[in-house]
N, C-alpha and C positions, 0 to 999 in steps of 0.2 A: 089490599089497602092495609097499611100498618096502623094498628090501634095502640099497640103497646110495644115499646122498645126496652129490652133488657140488655144492659151493658154488664157483662160479667168480667170483673177484674181478677186476673189470675197471675201466677208465676210458675215457671217450669219446675221450680224446686219445691213447690207447695204440695204437701201430701194430702191436704183436704180439698184442693181444687178439683181433683178428679171426681170426687163425690158430688161437689156442687154442680159441676158440668152435667153429670148424670141426672141429677134432680131436674135441672133446667130442661134438658133434652126430653125427659119423660113428660113434663108438664106442657112444653111447647107443642109436642106432637098431638096433643089433645085439643089445642086451642088455635083456631084460625086467627090471623091478624096479629099474632105475637112474633116478634123478630128478636133474635139474640145476636149480639156482637160480642165476641170474646176479645178482651183487651189485655195482653200481657204487659204487666207493669215494667218489664225489662226494656221495652221500647220507649225511647225518650218522649214521644208524643203522648203515649198512654200514661207514662209516669206523671207528666204535667197535668193531664186530665184528672188522674186520680188525686193529685194535690188540690185541684180546683174543687173537687167533690168532698174533700176532707177525708179521703180514704187513707188509712194507716196500716191496714192489714188485708190479706187476701185469704180466702176468696171473699169478695164483696160484690153485691149486685146493686146496680142503680136502675130503677124502673121509671121510665118516662122522665128522666132527669130530676125526679122529685123524691122518690122513696129510696133510701139507702138501707140495704139489708146485708149485714156482715155475717160471715160464717156460712154454714151449710144448713139451709132451712129445710123443713119437711115439705113435702109436696103440698100439703094442705095450707101451710103458712104462705108459701109462694103464691098459691092460687088466691089467697085472701088479698095479698098485695096487688096482684094483677087486677083483681076485681075492683079494688079502690082506684087503680090508675085509669081504668076505662072511662 
């Protein structure tokens, strides 16, 4: 059962997106019920979704369509947001 959905908005040319992906992967492997969808903003449908969320930079995470977290968070900060979203 999915309790928390993390949408990770990235770009293939973004140097910080790799670190953001690594943080998300480390956190998610510790938590059942958390699902990650990576959305490259170069795809038209993902670019439109990013606009709907108000995203103007990558990497950005949207958690349960409510919390927007820009940049590369620490694992602790990401865990705090996931806890709030549950």
